[in-house]
Residue, then its C-alpha position, 0 to 999 in steps of 0.5 A: x557423549x558430549x552435549x551441544x551447548x545452546x545459547x537460548x538468548x541467541x536462539x530466541x533472537x534468531x527465531x524472532x528475526x526469522x518471524x519478522x522476516x517472514x512477516x515482512x515478506x508477506x507484507x511486501x507481497x500484499x501491499x507492495x506496488x511498483x512505481x509504475x503501478x502507483x503512477x498509473x493509479x495516480x494518472x487514472x484518478x486524475x483523469x477521472x477527476x478531470x472527467x467529472x469536473x468537465x461534466x459538472x453543471x454550473x448551478x450559479x446561473x438559474x435558467x428559470x426566472x423567478 
């Protein structure tokens, strides 16, 4: 019977790489968005900002004389 020799440093590093890859995959699923999704969010935020700006009242002119 012969025992298989295992390099513990290599085993530890492979395990760390596998865990890091798994974490990266989870983050890609959780936080990753396509360029189209980012563009759509930017366009909708800009549209909402313009809508609010267009409906803002001008308080500079006082309609009631003092």
